[in-house]
C-alpha positions in Angstrom: -4.9 14.0 -21.6 -8.3 12.7 -22.8 -10.0 10.8 -20.1 -11.9 8.0 -21.8 -11.9 4.8 -19.7 -13.2 1.5 -21.1 -13.8 -0.3 -17.8 -16.0 2.3 -16.0 -18.1 5.4 -16.8 -16.7 8.9 -16.8 -18.6 12.1 -17.1 -17.6 15.7 -16.9 -20.2 18.4 -16.5 -18.7 21.8 -17.6 -21.6 23.7 -16.0 -20.7 22.5 -12.5 -17.0 21.5 -13.0 -17.8 18.2 -11.4 -16.3 14.9 -12.8 -18.3 11.7 -12.0 -16.7 8.3 -12.0 -19.1 5.4 -11.9 -17.9 1.8 -11.4 -20.0 -0.1 -13.9 -20.0 -3.8 -13.4 -23.3 -4.1 -11.5 -23.8 -7.8 -12.3 -20.5 -8.4 -10.3 -21.2 -5.8 -7.6 -18.7 -3.6 -9.3 -15.8 -6.0 -8.5 -12.4 -4.7 -9.6 -10.4 -6.2 -12.5 -6.8 -5.5 -13.4 -8.0 -3.1 -16.0 -10.2 -1.2 -13.6 -7.4 -0.8 -11.1 -5.1 0.6 -13.9 -7.7 2.9 -15.4 -8.8 4.3 -12.1 -5.2 5.0 -11.1 -4.6 6.8 -14.4 -7.9 8.6 -14.3 -7.2 10.1 -10.8 -3.7 11.0 -12.0 -5.2 12.9 -14.9 -7.9 14.6 -12.9 -5.1 16.2 -10.8 -4.5 18.6 -13.6 -7.7 18.3 -15.8 -8.9 21.7 -16.9 -12.3 22.8 -15.5 -12.6 19.9 -13.0 -12.9 21.3 -9.5 -14.4 18.3 -7.7 -14.9 14.6 -8.3 -17.6 12.2 -7.3 -17.0 8.4 -7.2 -19.9 6.0 -7.1 -21.1 2.6 -8.2 -23.9 1.4 -10.5 -26.6 -0.9 -9.3 -26.9 -2.3 -5.7 -23.2 -1.9 -4.6 -20.4 0.6 -4.5 -17.6 -2.0 -4.9 -17.2 -5.6 -3.6 -13.4 -5.6 -3.9 -11.2 -7.6 -6.3 -13.0 -9.9 -8.7 -12.6 -13.5 -7.6 -12.5 -14.8 -11.1 -10.5 -12.1 -12.8 -8.0 -11.3 -10.1 -7.9 -13.7 -7.2 -7.6 -16.9 -9.3 -5.0 -15.3 -11.6 -2.8 -14.4 -8.6 -2.0 -18.0 -7.9 -0.1 -18.2 -11.2 2.2 -15.3 -10.3 5.6 -15.4 -8.7 6.6 -13.0 -5.9 7.7 -10.3 -8.3 4.4 -10.6 -10.2 2.4 -10.4 -6.9 4.4 -7.4 -5.8 3.7 -5.6 -9.1 0.0 -6.1 -8.4 0.0 -5.0 -4.8 2.0 -1.9 -5.8 -0.7 -1.2 -8.4 -3.4 -1.3 -5.8 -1.4 1.0 -3.5 -0.8 3.4 -6.4 -4.5 3.7 -7.0 -5.1 4.8 -3.4 -2.2 7.1 -3.6 -3.5 8.7 -6.8 -6.8 9.5 -5.0 -5.0 11.0 -2.0 -2.6 13.0 -4.3 -5.4 14.3 -6.6 -5.7 17.9 -5.7 -9.5 17.9 -6.4 -11.8 17.1 -3.5 -13.1 13.5 -4.0 -16.6 12.6 -2.7 -17.5 8.9 -2.5 -21.3 8.2 -2.8 -21.7 4.7 -1.2 -24.5 2.2 -1.4 -24.9 -1.5 -0.8 -21.7 -3.5 -0.4 -18.5 -1.6 0.3 -15.9 -4.3 0.8 -12.3 -5.2 0.6 -10.5 -3.0 -1.9 -13.8 -1.1 -2.3 -13.7 -0.2 1.4 -10.1 1.1 1.1 -10.9 3.1 -2.0 -13.9 4.7 -0.2 -11.6 5.4 2.8 -9.1 7.2 0.5 -11.7 9.7 -0.6 -12.1 13.0 1.1 -15.8 12.5 1.9 -18.0 9.5 2.3 -21.8 10.0 1.8 -23.6 6.7 2.4 -27.0 5.3 1.9 -28.5 3.3 4.7 -27.7 0.1 2.8 -24.0 0.9 2.7 -22.5 -1.8 4.8 -18.6 -1.8 4.9 -15.9 -4.4 5.6 -12.2 -4.6 5.2 -12.3 -8.3 4.4 -8.6 -9.1 3.9 -8.0 -11.2 7.0 -11.1 -13.3 6.1 -9.1 -14.7 3.1 -5.8 -15.0 4.9 -4.3 -11.7 3.9 -3.1 -8.8 6.0 -5.7 -6.3 7.0 -3.0 -3.7 6.2 -3.7 -3.6 2.5 -3.6 -0.7 0.0 -2.7 1.7 2.8 -5.6 0.8 5.0 -3.5 0.7 8.2 -2.3 4.3 7.5 -5.6 5.7 6.5 -8.1 4.1 8.8 -6.6 5.0 12.2 -6.4 8.6 11.2 -10.2 8.6 10.5 -11.7 6.4 13.2 -8.8 6.0 15.7 -6.6 3.0 16.5 -9.2 1.0 18.4 -11.9 1.0 15.8 -9.3 0.5 13.0 -7.8 -2.5 14.8 -11.3 -4.0 15.1 -12.2 -3.4 11.5 -8.9 -4.6 10.0 -8.3 -7.6 12.2 -11.9 -9.1 12.2 -12.8 -8.2 8.7 -16.4 -8.0 9.8 -19.1 -5.9 8.2 -20.6 -2.9 10.0 -23.7 -1.2 9.0 -24.1 2.4 7.9 -25.3 3.6 11.3 -22.2 2.1 13.0 -19.8 3.5 10.3 -21.3 6.9 10.9 -21.1 6.6 14.7 -17.3 5.9 14.6 -16.7 8.7 12.0 -16.0 6.6 8.9 -19.0 7.9 7.1 -19.6 11.6 7.1 -23.3 11.3 6.5 -26.0 8.6 6.1 -28.8 9.7 3.8 -31.7 8.3 1.7 -30.1 9.0 -1.7 -26.3 8.9 -1.5 -25.8 9.7 -5.2 -27.9 12.9 -5.0 -26.4 14.0 -1.7 -22.9 13.2 -3.0 -23.5 15.1 -6.2 -24.8 18.1 -4.2 -21.7 18.1 -2.0 -19.4 17.8 -5.1 -21.1 20.7 -6.7 -20.8 22.8 -3.5 -17.0 22.0 -3.3 -16.6 22.9 -7.0 -17.8 26.4 -6.3 -15.3 26.8 -3.5 -11.8 28.3 -3.5 -10.0 25.6 -5.4 -6.5 26.5 -4.4 -7.4 26.7 -0.7 -9.1 23.3 -0.9 -6.0 21.9 -2.7 -3.5 23.0 -0.1 -5.8 21.9 2.7 -5.9 18.4 1.3 -2.1 18.4 0.8 -1.6 19.6 4.4 -3.8 16.8 5.7 -1.6 14.3 3.8 1.8 15.9 4.7 1.3 16.7 8.3 0.2 13.2 9.3 3.9 12.4 9.5 5.3 15.8 10.7 6.6 16.9 14.1 4.3 19.6 15.6 6.8 22.4 15.1 7.3 21.5 11.4 3.5 21.3 10.9 3.0 24.7 12.4 5.7 26.2 10.2 4.2 24.5 7.1 0.8 25.9 7.9 2.2 29.3 8.3 3.9 29.2 4.9 0.8 27.8 3.1 -1.5 30.4 4.7 0.7 33.2 3.7 0.7 31.8 0.1 -3.1 31.6 0.2 -3.3 35.3 1.3 -1.6 36.1 -2.1 -4.2 34.1 -4.0 -6.9 36.1 -5.8 -9.6 34.1 -4.0 -8.7 35.7 -0.7 -9.3 39.2 -2.0 -12.5 38.0 -3.8 -13.9 36.7 -0.5 -13.1 40.1 1.1 -14.7 42.1 -1.8 -17.8 39.8 -1.8 -18.2 40.4 2.0 -18.0 44.2 1.5 -20.5 44.0 -1.4 -22.8 41.6 0.4 -22.8 39.0 -2.4 -21.6 35.4 -2.8 -17.9 35.1 -3.7 -17.0 34.1 -7.2 -13.9 31.9 -6.6 -11.5 30.9 -9.4 
């Protein structure tokens, strides 16, 4: 599948095997439209099997990562929809987050400025969040009379920051600054240049053992709902499978030869 979105920027660097997605409506703080939702969902679905893509970076152009759904393009239009039409839309938003979680490639979010509403959940769905000091974040849904449990936020957020912090963020809808988001574990790192640091991390992950990273991400998803014994059995099975992967032997040979491993 050729990845050629109309509503945001996409770049694939064959030299590093990193794909970069840039939300590109800076005049609207990269607010989401129906088209952006659909194309992002399809893009992450395609990246799951895209040849020579081993890591993904998601960022935003201008002075924001993403301010959520566009008030004019989406919010106003929702009042004209019946329940089934609204359900089609909310399922689309959940499918986007699901496509990020199910994409087997590591996904790094490089955050700056406003990270709000749907933008906050999209960032939360990524595997890593590298933030600039300007990256304030809010799950704004209750501020507009909607459930804070939107797009999978009430499943994702407690697993990252704990029930107490998630309850505060989802019920108040208040912004927190980058330092507080880092303190509670929502941001992995706060840096001067999130795009550069995010890119460096994506490139590092792209040189890693792709299959091992893939099954680790899958285990994190699957085992969230597993009984302890089932989780241990699952990990035993996937580790035995990894031991048959050529990257395991390559790591061993590289250690013996005192050189960096060349993972496939």
